[in-house]
PDB file with one MODEL, atoms N, CA, C and O in Angstrom:
MODEL        1
ATOM      1  N   MET A   1      -1.722 -87.075 136.594  1.00  0.00           N
ATOM      2  CA  MET A   1      -2.852 -87.400 135.963  1.00  0.00           C
ATOM      3  C   MET A   1      -2.948 -86.765 134.745  1.00  0.00           C
ATOM      4  O   MET A   1      -3.156 -85.577 134.498  1.00  0.00           O
ATOM      5  N   THR A   2      -2.745 -87.836 133.913  1.00  0.00           N
ATOM      6  CA  THR A   2      -3.094 -87.067 132.027  1.00  0.00           C
ATOM      7  C   THR A   2      -4.541 -87.448 131.485  1.00  0.00           C
ATOM      8  O   THR A   2      -5.266 -88.397 131.784  1.00  0.00           O
ATOM      9  N   SER A   3      -4.721 -86.415 130.603  1.00  0.00           N
ATOM     10  CA  SER A   3      -6.498 -86.633 130.217  1.00  0.00           C
ATOM     11  C   SER A   3      -6.090 -87.630 129.259  1.00  0.00           C
ATOM     12  O   SER A   3      -5.017 -87.869 128.706  1.00  0.00           O
ATOM     13  N   ILE A   4      -7.464 -88.248 129.205  1.00  0.00           N
ATOM     14  CA  ILE A   4      -7.478 -89.347 128.122  1.00  0.00           C
ATOM     15  C   ILE A   4      -7.866 -88.588 126.727  1.00  0.00           C
ATOM     16  O   ILE A   4      -8.000 -89.286 125.721  1.00  0.00           O
ATOM     17  N   MET A   5      -8.021 -87.399 126.659  1.00  0.00           N
ATOM     18  CA  MET A   5      -8.610 -86.635 125.174  1.00  0.00           C
ATOM     19  C   MET A   5      -7.365 -86.111 124.902  1.00  0.00           C
ATOM     20  O   MET A   5      -6.456 -85.789 125.668  1.00  0.00           O
ATOM     21  N   ALA A   6      -7.470 -86.064 123.463  1.00  0.00           N
ATOM     22  CA  ALA A   6      -6.178 -85.341 122.971  1.00  0.00           C
ATOM     23  C   ALA A   6      -6.491 -84.367 121.774  1.00  0.00           C
ATOM     24  O   ALA A   6      -7.137 -84.849 120.843  1.00  0.00           O
ATOM     25  N   GLY A   7      -5.986 -82.655 121.673  1.00  0.00           N
ATOM     26  CA  GLY A   7      -6.282 -82.169 120.966  1.00  0.00           C
ATOM     27  C   GLY A   7      -7.916 -81.189 120.957  1.00  0.00           C
ATOM     28  O   GLY A   7      -8.613 -81.343 121.960  1.00  0.00           O
ATOM     29  N   PRO A   8      -8.260 -80.576 120.241  1.00  0.00           N
ATOM     30  CA  PRO A   8      -9.413 -79.500 120.578  1.00  0.00           C
ATOM     31  C   PRO A   8     -10.866 -80.473 120.896  1.00  0.00           C
ATOM     32  O   PRO A   8     -11.212 -81.590 120.511  1.00  0.00           O
ATOM     33  N   VAL A   9     -11.386 -79.620 121.634  1.00  0.00           N
ATOM     34  CA  VAL A   9     -12.771 -80.443 122.054  1.00  0.00           C
ATOM     35  C   VAL A   9     -13.568 -80.139 120.727  1.00  0.00           C
ATOM     36  O   VAL A   9     -13.461 -79.026 120.212  1.00  0.00           O
ATOM     37  N   PRO A  10     -14.391 -81.147 120.148  1.00  0.00           N
ATOM     38  CA  PRO A  10     -15.152 -81.163 119.239  1.00  0.00           C
ATOM     39  C   PRO A  10     -16.355 -80.394 119.282  1.00  0.00           C
ATOM     40  O   PRO A  10     -17.072 -80.561 120.269  1.00  0.00           O
ATOM     41  N   THR A  11     -16.767 -79.465 118.272  1.00  0.00           N
ATOM     42  CA  THR A  11     -17.898 -78.672 118.147  1.00  0.00           C
ATOM     43  C   THR A  11     -19.062 -79.225 117.408  1.00  0.00           C
ATOM     44  O   THR A  11     -18.777 -80.088 116.578  1.00  0.00           O
ATOM     45  N   SER A  12     -20.253 -78.922 117.531  1.00  0.00           N
ATOM     46  CA  SER A  12     -21.329 -79.189 117.154  1.00  0.00           C
ATOM     47  C   SER A  12     -21.486 -78.137 115.718  1.00  0.00           C
ATOM     48  O   SER A  12     -21.625 -76.922 115.854  1.00  0.00           O
ATOM     49  N   ASP A  13     -21.436 -78.880 114.206  1.00  0.00           N
ATOM     50  CA  ASP A  13     -21.800 -78.471 113.157  1.00  0.00           C
ATOM     51  C   ASP A  13     -23.543 -79.035 112.582  1.00  0.00           C
ATOM     52  O   ASP A  13     -24.019 -79.030 111.447  1.00  0.00           O
ATOM     53  N   ALA A  14     -24.013 -79.377 113.605  1.00  0.00           N
ATOM     54  CA  ALA A  14     -25.318 -80.148 112.698  1.00  0.00           C
ATOM     55  C   ALA A  14     -26.445 -80.055 114.001  1.00  0.00           C
ATOM     56  O   ALA A  14     -26.211 -80.059 115.209  1.00  0.00           O
ATOM     57  N   THR A  15     -28.077 -79.950 113.099  1.00  0.00           N
ATOM     58  CA  THR A  15     -28.796 -79.572 114.234  1.00  0.00           C
ATOM     59  C   THR A  15     -29.859 -80.841 113.692  1.00  0.00           C
ATOM     60  O   THR A  15     -29.477 -81.332 112.630  1.00  0.00           O
ATOM     61  N   LEU A  16     -31.109 -81.434 114.248  1.00  0.00           N
ATOM     62  CA  LEU A  16     -31.916 -81.798 113.834  1.00  0.00           C
ATOM     63  C   LEU A  16     -33.434 -81.314 114.412  1.00  0.00           C
ATOM     64  O   LEU A  16     -33.669 -81.244 115.618  1.00  0.00           O
ATOM     65  N   ILE A  17     -34.190 -81.069 113.611  1.00  0.00           N
ATOM     66  CA  ILE A  17     -35.812 -80.871 113.820  1.00  0.00           C
ATOM     67  C   ILE A  17     -36.573 -81.509 112.829  1.00  0.00           C
ATOM     68  O   ILE A  17     -36.683 -81.449 111.604  1.00  0.00           O
ATOM     69  N   ASN A  18     -37.177 -82.288 113.976  1.00  0.00           N
ATOM     70  CA  ASN A  18     -38.184 -83.311 113.227  1.00  0.00           C
ATOM     71  C   ASN A  18     -37.596 -84.701 112.237  1.00  0.00           C
ATOM     72  O   ASN A  18     -38.123 -85.309 111.305  1.00  0.00           O
ATOM     73  N   SER A  19     -36.475 -84.830 112.823  1.00  0.00           N
ATOM     74  CA  SER A  19     -35.619 -86.011 112.154  1.00  0.00           C
ATOM     75  C   SER A  19     -34.965 -85.199 110.559  1.00  0.00           C
ATOM     76  O   SER A  19     -34.393 -85.906 109.730  1.00  0.00           O
ATOM     77  N   LYS A  20     -35.152 -83.707 110.324  1.00  0.00           N
ATOM     78  CA  LYS A  20     -34.419 -82.886 109.507  1.00  0.00           C
ATOM     79  C   LYS A  20     -33.546 -82.402 109.824  1.00  0.00           C
ATOM     80  O   LYS A  20     -33.504 -81.955 110.970  1.00  0.00           O
ATOM     81  N   GLY A  21     -32.138 -82.230 108.705  1.00  0.00           N
ATOM     82  CA  GLY A  21     -31.555 -81.425 109.006  1.00  0.00           C
ATOM     83  C   GLY A  21     -30.347 -81.380 108.251  1.00  0.00           C
ATOM     84  O   GLY A  21     -30.386 -82.183 107.319  1.00  0.00           O
ATOM     85  N   ARG A  22     -29.098 -80.611 108.332  1.00  0.00           N
ATOM     86  CA  ARG A  22     -28.005 -80.401 107.632  1.00  0.00           C
ATOM     87  C   ARG A  22     -26.831 -80.312 108.454  1.00  0.00           C
ATOM     88  O   ARG A  22     -26.848 -79.857 109.597  1.00  0.00           O
ATOM     89  N   TYR A  23     -25.299 -80.967 107.572  1.00  0.00           N
ATOM     90  CA  TYR A  23     -24.306 -80.743 108.709  1.00  0.00           C
ATOM     91  C   TYR A  23     -23.171 -80.086 107.748  1.00  0.00           C
ATOM     92  O   TYR A  23     -23.676 -79.741 106.680  1.00  0.00           O
ATOM     93  N   ALA A  24     -22.333 -79.924 107.796  1.00  0.00           N
ATOM     94  CA  ALA A  24     -21.302 -79.236 107.569  1.00  0.00           C
ATOM     95  C   ALA A  24     -20.611 -79.756 106.250  1.00  0.00           C
ATOM     96  O   ALA A  24     -20.217 -80.862 106.619  1.00  0.00           O
ATOM     97  N   SER A  25     -20.257 -79.630 105.033  1.00  0.00           N
ATOM     98  CA  SER A  25     -19.792 -80.407 104.135  1.00  0.00           C
ATOM     99  C   SER A  25     -20.781 -81.712 103.641  1.00  0.00           C
ATOM    100  O   SER A  25     -20.403 -82.674 102.971  1.00  0.00           O
ATOM    101  N   GLY A  26     -22.163 -81.464 104.168  1.00  0.00           N
ATOM    102  CA  GLY A  26     -23.135 -82.355 103.859  1.00  0.00           C
ATOM    103  C   GLY A  26     -23.867 -81.950 102.523  1.00  0.00           C
ATOM    104  O   GLY A  26     -23.945 -80.878 101.925  1.00  0.00           O
ATOM    105  N   PRO A  27     -24.487 -83.491 102.224  1.00  0.00           N
ATOM    106  CA  PRO A  27     -25.519 -82.611 101.385  1.00  0.00           C
ATOM    107  C   PRO A  27     -26.944 -81.929 101.823  1.00  0.00           C
ATOM    108  O   PRO A  27     -27.668 -82.086 102.806  1.00  0.00           O
ATOM    109  N   THR A  28     -27.011 -81.207 100.805  1.00  0.00           N
ATOM    110  CA  THR A  28     -28.136 -79.966 100.982  1.00  0.00           C
ATOM    111  C   THR A  28     -29.715 -81.017 101.520  1.00  0.00           C
ATOM    112  O   THR A  28     -29.903 -82.134 101.037  1.00  0.00           O
ATOM    113  N   SER A  29     -30.406 -80.565 102.258  1.00  0.00           N
ATOM    114  CA  SER A  29     -31.485 -81.850 102.124  1.00  0.00           C
ATOM    115  C   SER A  29     -32.439 -80.514 102.718  1.00  0.00           C
ATOM    116  O   SER A  29     -32.065 -79.379 103.015  1.00  0.00           O
ATOM    117  N   PRO A  30     -33.722 -81.085 102.759  1.00  0.00           N
ATOM    118  CA  PRO A  30     -34.877 -80.209 103.056  1.00  0.00           C
ATOM    119  C   PRO A  30     -35.165 -80.096 104.373  1.00  0.00           C
ATOM    120  O   PRO A  30     -35.490 -81.059 105.067  1.00  0.00           O
ATOM    121  N   LEU A  31     -35.070 -78.993 104.761  1.00  0.00           N
ATOM    122  CA  LEU A  31     -35.095 -78.701 106.415  1.00  0.00           C
ATOM    123  C   LEU A  31     -36.949 -78.676 106.802  1.00  0.00           C
ATOM    124  O   LEU A  31     -37.912 -78.508 106.054  1.00  0.00           O
ATOM    125  N   ALA A  32     -36.878 -78.877 108.017  1.00  0.00           N
ATOM    126  CA  ALA A  32     -38.488 -79.155 108.751  1.00  0.00           C
ATOM    127  C   ALA A  32     -39.411 -77.784 108.578  1.00  0.00           C
ATOM    128  O   ALA A  32     -38.998 -76.655 108.844  1.00  0.00           O
ATOM    129  N   VAL A  33     -40.418 -78.022 108.199  1.00  0.00           N
ATOM    130  CA  VAL A  33     -41.010 -76.747 108.341  1.00  0.00           C
ATOM    131  C   VAL A  33     -42.572 -77.239 108.959  1.00  0.00           C
ATOM    132  O   VAL A  33     -43.250 -78.230 108.684  1.00  0.00           O
ATOM    133  N   ILE A  34     -42.818 -76.095 109.910  1.00  0.00           N
ATOM    134  CA  ILE A  34     -44.170 -76.502 110.469  1.00  0.00           C
ATOM    135  C   ILE A  34     -45.337 -75.634 110.399  1.00  0.00           C
ATOM    136  O   ILE A  34     -45.325 -74.492 110.856  1.00  0.00           O
ATOM    137  N   SER A  35     -46.274 -76.129 109.870  1.00  0.00           N
ATOM    138  CA  SER A  35     -47.357 -75.201 109.362  1.00  0.00           C
ATOM    139  C   SER A  35     -48.251 -75.092 110.435  1.00  0.00           C
ATOM    140  O   SER A  35     -48.678 -76.013 111.131  1.00  0.00           O
ATOM    141  N   VAL A  36     -48.576 -73.533 110.543  1.00  0.00           N
ATOM    142  CA  VAL A  36     -49.126 -72.922 111.632  1.00  0.00           C
ATOM    143  C   VAL A  36     -49.977 -72.239 110.912  1.00  0.00           C
ATOM    144  O   VAL A  36     -49.822 -71.726 109.803  1.00  0.00           O
ATOM    145  N   VAL A  37     -51.580 -72.278 112.138  1.00  0.00           N
ATOM    146  CA  VAL A  37     -52.740 -71.066 111.703  1.00  0.00           C
ATOM    147  C   VAL A  37     -52.449 -69.941 112.652  1.00  0.00           C
ATOM    148  O   VAL A  37     -52.354 -70.040 113.876  1.00  0.00           O
ATOM    149  N   LYS A  38     -52.314 -68.807 111.887  1.00  0.00           N
ATOM    150  CA  LYS A  38     -52.660 -67.741 112.729  1.00  0.00           C
ATOM    151  C   LYS A  38     -53.574 -67.494 113.807  1.00  0.00           C
ATOM    152  O   LYS A  38     -54.680 -67.800 113.362  1.00  0.00           O
ATOM    153  N   GLY A  39     -53.713 -67.023 115.221  1.00  0.00           N
ATOM    154  CA  GLY A  39     -54.173 -67.458 116.098  1.00  0.00           C
ATOM    155  C   GLY A  39     -54.075 -68.319 117.287  1.00  0.00           C
ATOM    156  O   GLY A  39     -54.106 -68.086 118.495  1.00  0.00           O
ATOM    157  N   GLN A  40     -53.943 -69.416 116.557  1.00  0.00           N
ATOM    158  CA  GLN A  40     -53.508 -70.502 116.971  1.00  0.00           C
ATOM    159  C   GLN A  40     -52.287 -70.764 117.872  1.00  0.00           C
ATOM    160  O   GLN A  40     -51.174 -70.357 117.540  1.00  0.00           O
ATOM    161  N   ILE A  41     -52.550 -71.608 119.291  1.00  0.00           N
ATOM    162  CA  ILE A  41     -51.622 -71.584 120.334  1.00  0.00           C
ATOM    163  C   ILE A  41     -50.606 -72.814 119.824  1.00  0.00           C
ATOM    164  O   ILE A  41     -51.274 -73.747 119.379  1.00  0.00           O
ATOM    165  N   TYR A  42     -49.315 -73.031 119.780  1.00  0.00           N
ATOM    166  CA  TYR A  42     -48.835 -74.629 119.765  1.00  0.00           C
ATOM    167  C   TYR A  42     -48.127 -74.053 120.525  1.00  0.00           C
ATOM    168  O   TYR A  42     -47.857 -72.874 120.755  1.00  0.00           O
ATOM    169  N   ARG A  43     -47.643 -75.672 121.170  1.00  0.00           N
ATOM    170  CA  ARG A  43     -46.760 -76.229 122.126  1.00  0.00           C
ATOM    171  C   ARG A  43     -45.405 -76.687 121.597  1.00  0.00           C
ATOM    172  O   ARG A  43     -45.438 -77.180 120.469  1.00  0.00           O
ATOM    173  N   PHE A  44     -44.703 -76.645 121.954  1.00  0.00           N
ATOM    174  CA  PHE A  44     -42.783 -77.069 120.958  1.00  0.00           C
ATOM    175  C   PHE A  44     -41.908 -77.501 122.435  1.00  0.00           C
ATOM    176  O   PHE A  44     -41.312 -76.881 123.316  1.00  0.00           O
ATOM    177  N   ARG A  45     -42.235 -79.003 122.111  1.00  0.00           N
ATOM    178  CA  ARG A  45     -40.996 -79.506 123.180  1.00  0.00           C
ATOM    179  C   ARG A  45     -39.703 -79.244 122.899  1.00  0.00           C
ATOM    180  O   ARG A  45     -39.772 -78.781 121.761  1.00  0.00           O
ATOM    181  N   LEU A  46     -38.656 -79.246 123.191  1.00  0.00           N
ATOM    182  CA  LEU A  46     -37.397 -78.855 122.830  1.00  0.00           C
ATOM    183  C   LEU A  46     -36.666 -79.951 123.477  1.00  0.00           C
ATOM    184  O   LEU A  46     -36.869 -80.034 124.688  1.00  0.00           O
ATOM    185  N   VAL A  47     -35.813 -80.870 122.930  1.00  0.00           N
ATOM    186  CA  VAL A  47     -34.836 -81.633 123.802  1.00  0.00           C
ATOM    187  C   VAL A  47     -33.444 -81.699 123.046  1.00  0.00           C
ATOM    188  O   VAL A  47     -33.298 -81.946 121.849  1.00  0.00           O
ATOM    189  N   SER A  48     -32.426 -81.425 123.993  1.00  0.00           N
ATOM    190  CA  SER A  48     -31.543 -81.095 123.926  1.00  0.00           C
ATOM    191  C   SER A  48     -30.483 -82.594 124.242  1.00  0.00           C
ATOM    192  O   SER A  48     -30.055 -82.653 125.395  1.00  0.00           O
ATOM    193  N   VAL A  49     -30.127 -83.592 123.420  1.00  0.00           N
ATOM    194  CA  VAL A  49     -29.346 -84.474 123.577  1.00  0.00           C
ATOM    195  C   VAL A  49     -27.873 -84.545 123.423  1.00  0.00           C
ATOM    196  O   VAL A  49     -27.143 -85.479 123.756  1.00  0.00           O
ATOM    197  N   SER A  50     -27.500 -83.270 122.795  1.00  0.00           N
ATOM    198  CA  SER A  50     -26.141 -83.098 122.769  1.00  0.00           C
ATOM    199  C   SER A  50     -25.268 -82.428 123.960  1.00  0.00           C
ATOM    200  O   SER A  50     -25.794 -81.843 124.906  1.00  0.00           O
ATOM    201  N   CYS A  51     -23.978 -82.572 123.809  1.00  0.00           N
ATOM    202  CA  CYS A  51     -22.977 -82.242 124.853  1.00  0.00           C
ATOM    203  C   CYS A  51     -22.766 -80.783 124.615  1.00  0.00           C
ATOM    204  O   CYS A  51     -22.394 -80.117 125.581  1.00  0.00           O
ATOM    205  N   ASP A  52     -22.956 -80.177 123.438  1.00  0.00           N
ATOM    206  CA  ASP A  52     -22.844 -78.776 123.533  1.00  0.00           C
ATOM    207  C   ASP A  52     -23.981 -78.230 123.658  1.00  0.00           C
ATOM    208  O   ASP A  52     -24.817 -78.382 122.767  1.00  0.00           O
ATOM    209  N   SER A  53     -24.347 -77.241 125.149  1.00  0.00           N
ATOM    210  CA  SER A  53     -25.358 -76.425 125.394  1.00  0.00           C
ATOM    211  C   SER A  53     -25.295 -75.016 124.776  1.00  0.00           C
ATOM    212  O   SER A  53     -25.718 -74.065 125.433  1.00  0.00           O
ATOM    213  N   SER A  54     -24.789 -74.839 123.550  1.00  0.00           N
ATOM    214  CA  SER A  54     -24.968 -73.418 123.518  1.00  0.00           C
ATOM    215  C   SER A  54     -25.820 -73.398 122.344  1.00  0.00           C
ATOM    216  O   SER A  54     -25.477 -72.568 121.501  1.00  0.00           O
ATOM    217  N   PHE A  55     -26.900 -74.135 122.055  1.00  0.00           N
ATOM    218  CA  PHE A  55     -27.833 -73.885 120.680  1.00  0.00           C
ATOM    219  C   PHE A  55     -28.757 -72.597 121.610  1.00  0.00           C
ATOM    220  O   PHE A  55     -28.973 -72.445 122.812  1.00  0.00           O
ATOM    221  N   VAL A  56     -29.209 -71.679 120.156  1.00  0.00           N
ATOM    222  CA  VAL A  56     -30.252 -71.013 120.538  1.00  0.00           C
ATOM    223  C   VAL A  56     -31.283 -71.516 119.674  1.00  0.00           C
ATOM    224  O   VAL A  56     -30.936 -72.101 118.648  1.00  0.00           O
ATOM    225  N   PHE A  57     -32.721 -71.345 119.991  1.00  0.00           N
ATOM    226  CA  PHE A  57     -33.656 -71.677 119.432  1.00  0.00           C
ATOM    227  C   PHE A  57     -35.049 -70.492 119.425  1.00  0.00           C
ATOM    228  O   PHE A  57     -35.652 -70.138 120.438  1.00  0.00           O
ATOM    229  N   SER A  58     -35.297 -70.091 118.202  1.00  0.00           N
ATOM    230  CA  SER A  58     -36.291 -68.925 118.080  1.00  0.00           C
ATOM    231  C   SER A  58     -37.123 -69.290 116.834  1.00  0.00           C
ATOM    232  O   SER A  58     -36.904 -70.199 116.033  1.00  0.00           O
ATOM    233  N   VAL A  59     -38.194 -68.327 116.843  1.00  0.00           N
ATOM    234  CA  VAL A  59     -38.932 -68.394 115.675  1.00  0.00           C
ATOM    235  C   VAL A  59     -39.144 -67.322 115.016  1.00  0.00           C
ATOM    236  O   VAL A  59     -40.109 -66.645 115.373  1.00  0.00           O
ATOM    237  N   ASP A  60     -38.570 -66.995 114.221  1.00  0.00           N
ATOM    238  CA  ASP A  60     -38.855 -65.497 113.737  1.00  0.00           C
ATOM    239  C   ASP A  60     -39.807 -64.559 113.563  1.00  0.00           C
ATOM    240  O   ASP A  60     -40.838 -64.605 112.891  1.00  0.00           O
ATOM    241  N   GLY A  61     -39.258 -63.517 114.385  1.00  0.00           N
ATOM    242  CA  GLY A  61     -40.570 -62.257 114.160  1.00  0.00           C
ATOM    243  C   GLY A  61     -41.461 -63.092 115.527  1.00  0.00           C
ATOM    244  O   GLY A  61     -42.018 -62.221 116.194  1.00  0.00           O
ATOM    245  N   HIS A  62     -41.580 -63.719 115.779  1.00  0.00           N
ATOM    246  CA  HIS A  62     -42.126 -64.185 117.155  1.00  0.00           C
ATOM    247  C   HIS A  62     -41.864 -64.550 118.493  1.00  0.00           C
ATOM    248  O   HIS A  62     -40.727 -65.009 118.604  1.00  0.00           O
ATOM    249  N   THR A  63     -42.620 -64.506 119.747  1.00  0.00           N
ATOM    250  CA  THR A  63     -42.435 -64.521 120.730  1.00  0.00           C
ATOM    251  C   THR A  63     -42.559 -65.781 121.423  1.00  0.00           C
ATOM    252  O   THR A  63     -43.564 -66.336 120.977  1.00  0.00           O
ATOM    253  N   MET A  64     -42.040 -66.444 122.249  1.00  0.00           N
ATOM    254  CA  MET A  64     -42.627 -67.895 123.223  1.00  0.00           C
ATOM    255  C   MET A  64     -43.234 -67.268 124.270  1.00  0.00           C
ATOM    256  O   MET A  64     -43.279 -66.047 124.417  1.00  0.00           O
ATOM    257  N   THR A  65     -43.752 -68.174 125.079  1.00  0.00           N
ATOM    258  CA  THR A  65     -43.960 -68.185 126.432  1.00  0.00           C
ATOM    259  C   THR A  65     -43.056 -69.565 126.853  1.00  0.00           C
ATOM    260  O   THR A  65     -43.236 -70.557 126.147  1.00  0.00           O
ATOM    261  N   ILE A  66     -42.346 -69.634 127.680  1.00  0.00           N
ATOM    262  CA  ILE A  66     -42.099 -70.367 128.347  1.00  0.00           C
ATOM    263  C   ILE A  66     -42.475 -71.085 129.331  1.00  0.00           C
ATOM    264  O   ILE A  66     -41.759 -70.779 130.284  1.00  0.00           O
ATOM    265  N   ILE A  67     -43.396 -72.076 129.696  1.00  0.00           N
ATOM    266  CA  ILE A  67     -44.078 -72.915 130.568  1.00  0.00           C
ATOM    267  C   ILE A  67     -43.783 -73.797 131.777  1.00  0.00           C
ATOM    268  O   ILE A  67     -44.351 -73.884 132.866  1.00  0.00           O
ATOM    269  N   GLU A  68     -42.335 -74.656 131.072  1.00  0.00           N
ATOM    270  CA  GLU A  68     -41.805 -75.798 131.967  1.00  0.00           C
ATOM    271  C   GLU A  68     -40.319 -75.750 131.468  1.00  0.00           C
ATOM    272  O   GLU A  68     -39.989 -75.352 130.351  1.00  0.00           O
ATOM    273  N   ALA A  69     -39.571 -76.148 132.318  1.00  0.00           N
ATOM    274  CA  ALA A  69     -37.867 -76.396 132.034  1.00  0.00           C
ATOM    275  C   ALA A  69     -37.761 -77.716 132.708  1.00  0.00           C
ATOM    276  O   ALA A  69     -38.479 -77.803 133.705  1.00  0.00           O
ATOM    277  N   ASP A  70     -36.958 -78.905 132.386  1.00  0.00           N
ATOM    278  CA  ASP A  70     -36.521 -80.259 132.345  1.00  0.00           C
ATOM    279  C   ASP A  70     -37.813 -80.730 133.618  1.00  0.00           C
ATOM    280  O   ASP A  70     -37.606 -81.086 134.778  1.00  0.00           O
ATOM    281  N   GLU A  71     -39.139 -80.573 132.901  1.00  0.00           N
ATOM    282  CA  GLU A  71     -39.926 -81.240 133.581  1.00  0.00           C
ATOM    283  C   GLU A  71     -40.674 -80.775 134.652  1.00  0.00           C
ATOM    284  O   GLU A  71     -41.538 -81.423 135.244  1.00  0.00           O
ATOM    285  N   ILE A  72     -40.224 -79.314 134.958  1.00  0.00           N
ATOM    286  CA  ILE A  72     -40.959 -78.641 135.995  1.00  0.00           C
ATOM    287  C   ILE A  72     -41.389 -77.528 135.462  1.00  0.00           C
ATOM    288  O   ILE A  72     -40.748 -76.872 134.641  1.00  0.00           O
ATOM    289  N   ASN A  73     -42.713 -77.192 135.978  1.00  0.00           N
ATOM    290  CA  ASN A  73     -43.847 -76.140 135.652  1.00  0.00           C
ATOM    291  C   ASN A  73     -43.188 -75.170 136.037  1.00  0.00           C
ATOM    292  O   ASN A  73     -42.769 -75.403 137.170  1.00  0.00           O
ATOM    293  N   VAL A  74     -42.788 -73.900 135.562  1.00  0.00           N
ATOM    294  CA  VAL A  74     -42.422 -72.332 136.264  1.00  0.00           C
ATOM    295  C   VAL A  74     -43.400 -71.345 135.620  1.00  0.00           C
ATOM    296  O   VAL A  74     -44.239 -71.503 134.733  1.00  0.00           O
ATOM    297  N   GLN A  75     -43.063 -70.366 136.281  1.00  0.00           N
ATOM    298  CA  GLN A  75     -44.106 -69.309 136.062  1.00  0.00           C
ATOM    299  C   GLN A  75     -43.908 -68.795 134.285  1.00  0.00           C
ATOM    300  O   GLN A  75     -42.886 -68.862 133.602  1.00  0.00           O
ATOM    301  N   PRO A  76     -44.944 -68.412 133.993  1.00  0.00           N
ATOM    302  CA  PRO A  76     -44.542 -68.262 132.495  1.00  0.00           C
ATOM    303  C   PRO A  76     -43.592 -66.952 132.041  1.00  0.00           C
ATOM    304  O   PRO A  76     -43.523 -65.821 132.521  1.00  0.00           O
ATOM    305  N   LEU A  77     -43.026 -67.461 131.133  1.00  0.00           N
ATOM    306  CA  LEU A  77     -41.914 -66.385 130.930  1.00  0.00           C
ATOM    307  C   LEU A  77     -41.829 -66.079 129.052  1.00  0.00           C
ATOM    308  O   LEU A  77     -41.415 -66.816 128.158  1.00  0.00           O
ATOM    309  N   ILE A  78     -42.358 -64.818 129.008  1.00  0.00           N
ATOM    310  CA  ILE A  78     -42.253 -64.335 127.559  1.00  0.00           C
ATOM    311  C   ILE A  78     -40.948 -64.113 127.292  1.00  0.00           C
ATOM    312  O   ILE A  78     -40.341 -63.221 127.884  1.00  0.00           O
ATOM    313  N   ALA A  79     -40.116 -65.221 125.986  1.00  0.00           N
ATOM    314  CA  ALA A  79     -39.168 -64.932 125.644  1.00  0.00           C
ATOM    315  C   ALA A  79     -39.234 -64.894 124.005  1.00  0.00           C
ATOM    316  O   ALA A  79     -40.171 -65.394 123.382  1.00  0.00           O
ATOM    317  N   ASP A  80     -38.009 -64.171 123.328  1.00  0.00           N
ATOM    318  CA  ASP A  80     -38.009 -64.164 121.539  1.00  0.00           C
ATOM    319  C   ASP A  80     -36.702 -65.174 121.180  1.00  0.00           C
ATOM    320  O   ASP A  80     -36.415 -65.374 119.999  1.00  0.00           O
ATOM    321  N   SER A  81     -35.995 -65.742 122.176  1.00  0.00           N
ATOM    322  CA  SER A  81     -35.247 -66.818 121.978  1.00  0.00           C
ATOM    323  C   SER A  81     -34.812 -67.756 123.205  1.00  0.00           C
ATOM    324  O   SER A  81     -34.825 -67.180 124.294  1.00  0.00           O
ATOM    325  N   ILE A  82     -34.474 -68.942 123.211  1.00  0.00           N
ATOM    326  CA  ILE A  82     -33.992 -69.978 124.241  1.00  0.00           C
ATOM    327  C   ILE A  82     -32.764 -70.402 123.798  1.00  0.00           C
ATOM    328  O   ILE A  82     -32.134 -71.245 124.437  1.00  0.00           O
TER     329      ILE A  82
ENDMDL
END
């Protein structure tokens, strides 16, 4: 049996947040900025439609409480990145 793929497996060099992002060798474009108010609680829904599952998401200087994974409520878990 022979593989239909030839050469190295492609790797991701781009990402989007709220439809804004950049990619290698592409134009410098504005990145997404989410304004927040101190003391408020915010819920972010992260969706990965990529074939590369090695993304890391974090918010500089803050922790997050994970409350759901793949549409399943989970025991809350505090993390600095996912």
